[in-house]
N, C-alpha and C positions, 0 to 999 in steps of 0.2 A: 244878196245875187250881186256878183262881182262884174267889173269894168268890161271883163271881156265879156261874159256870158250876156251883158245887156247888148253890146256892139254884135253878139253873134241874133241874137232875135231880133234886132234892127237889120240887118244881113236879109235876115229869114223872110223877115215881114216885106222886104224889098223885091226877093226873090216873087213872091206868092202875088204882089201888085201886079209886077211886070208878067207874069205868066195870065195872072185875072184879066191882064190889056188885051195880052194876047189870043184868047181864046173870049172876047168878050162876056167874061164870068165876074159879072159885080160882084158878086160875091165872097170871090175870091178875093177881087183888089180890096173888098173894103174890111175883110180881115188880116188883110198883107197889111192896110194902111194902118189897124189897129194895134200890131205885133209891132211897128213902129214906132208908135205913139209910147208903146208899153215899156219897150229899150229903150227909148232918150229919157223915158221919165225913170227911171231905173236907174240909169247912166248920170243923170241928173242929181240923183238922191244919193249913190256911190258919191258922187263930188263933194258934194254938201257935207256927207260925215267924215272925208278924209280930209277937209277943211278944217270942222270942230276938233279932230284930234289932233291935227298938227299945231291947234288954237292954242289945244291944251285944255279946253270947255266938254 
């Protein structure tokens, strides 16, 4: 997954969390937070892979 897709997943998760808060939907809030965490994890993994490529490993 690319960094851009990871950022998009984070944004989508934030939107879901916000809508969940506005509608008092705890399930949607949790789903949104989960997507944000997944996106952040994927972004960090991409950054690590880029660093590994740059260092020649």
